[in-house]
C-alpha positions as a printed NumPy array, in Angstrom:
array([[251.361,  95.975, -73.399],
       [250.865,  96.886, -69.737],
       [251.242,  94.603, -66.787],
       [250.997,  95.398, -63.103],
       [253.428,  94.468, -60.352],
       [252.327,  95.83 , -56.983],
       [251.91 ,  99.598, -57.44 ],
       [254.049,  99.633, -60.594],
       [252.899,  99.558, -64.207],
       [255.313,  98.043, -66.669],
       [254.753,  99.256, -70.207],
       [256.219,  97.062, -72.927],
       [256.324,  96.824, -76.67 ],
       [255.542,  99.67 , -79.049],
       [253.589, 102.731, -77.946],
       [252.722, 104.739, -81.03 ],
       [249.763, 106.495, -82.568],
       [248.595, 103.08 , -83.78 ],
       [247.945, 101.763, -80.258],
       [248.138, 104.689, -77.837],
       [244.375, 104.77 , -77.247],
       [244.467, 101.268, -75.799],
       [247.648, 101.955, -73.789],
       [246.162, 105.182, -72.454],
       [242.936, 103.573, -71.282],
       [244.729, 100.587, -69.698],
       [247.017, 102.952, -67.817],
       [244.172, 105.204, -66.657],
       [242.327, 102.203, -65.223],
       [245.437, 101.014, -63.382],
       [246.173, 104.475, -61.983],
       [242.599, 104.693, -60.745],
       [243.256, 101.371, -58.987],
       [246.399, 102.514, -57.176],
       [249.337, 102.278, -59.576],
       [251.94 , 104.905, -58.61 ],
       [254.982, 104.168, -60.761],
       [255.251, 103.657, -64.508],
       [258.255, 101.647, -65.708],
       [258.985, 102.314, -69.378],
       [262.061, 100.099, -69.633],
       [260.381,  97.565, -71.916],
       [259.054, 100.037, -74.507],
       [260.457,  98.979, -77.883],
       [259.129, 101.725, -80.149],
       [257.6  , 105.114, -79.419],
       [256.499, 108.413, -80.82 ],
       [255.14 , 111.631, -79.347],
       [251.846, 109.952, -78.487],
       [253.6  , 108.304, -75.528],
       [254.414, 111.749, -74.112],
       [250.732, 112.648, -74.381],
       [249.747, 109.432, -72.586],
       [252.194, 110.09 , -69.74 ],
       [250.832, 113.599, -69.242],
       [247.256, 112.254, -69.229],
       [248.245, 109.632, -66.649],
       [249.762, 112.356, -64.475],
       [246.514, 114.342, -64.659],
       [244.566, 111.236, -63.623],
       [246.864, 110.631, -60.654],
       [246.468, 114.255, -59.544],
       [242.71 , 113.907, -59.867],
       [243.011, 111.122, -57.285],
       [245.286, 113.303, -55.11 ],
       [248.297, 111.078, -55.67 ],
       [251.638, 111.368, -57.401],
       [252.861, 109.306, -60.297],
       [256.515, 108.661, -61.053],
       [258.245, 107.377, -64.162],
       [261.312, 105.154, -64.279],
       [263.486, 103.74 , -67.047],
       [262.495, 106.347, -69.628],
       [263.803, 105.44 , -73.093],
       [266.253, 107.944, -74.541],
       [263.93 , 108.663, -77.457],
       [261.184, 109.637, -75.052],
       [263.36 , 112.086, -73.167],
       [264.448, 113.591, -76.485],
       [260.848, 114.077, -77.64 ],
       [259.826, 115.511, -74.259],
       [262.752, 117.932, -74.397],
       [261.82 , 119.019, -77.933],
       [258.252, 119.743, -76.806],
       [259.492, 121.523, -73.687],
       [257.735, 119.161, -71.269],
       [260.701, 117.159, -69.988],
       [260.615, 118.996, -66.643],
       [256.983, 117.979, -66.169],
       [257.789, 114.262, -66.083],
       [258.71 , 113.171, -62.559],
       [261.517, 110.661, -62.966],
       [263.776, 108.72 , -60.66 ],
       [262.582, 106.958, -57.548],
       [259.01 , 105.834, -57.124],
       [256.709, 108.16 , -55.175],
       [255.599, 107.039, -51.715]])
């Protein structure tokens, strides 16, 4: 589901309520170990639990006094984030330095 390339996490496959606990914990561990960018381009299925995981990952990064960026957000994710009013909270675009 998650693989690491340098300081980038690549999330692939489905991220839904059925597996978000595992995805969340894998991501938290990687962020604690220096991951700074989350690439969501390989996510194949999602629900609102992915939004919750991204916000939790951002909190973890802030706890470590670092920034976390997101790239290649699936359209469905941006739609859900917009519906919940949290789309402006997700830092997207280029990777943080």
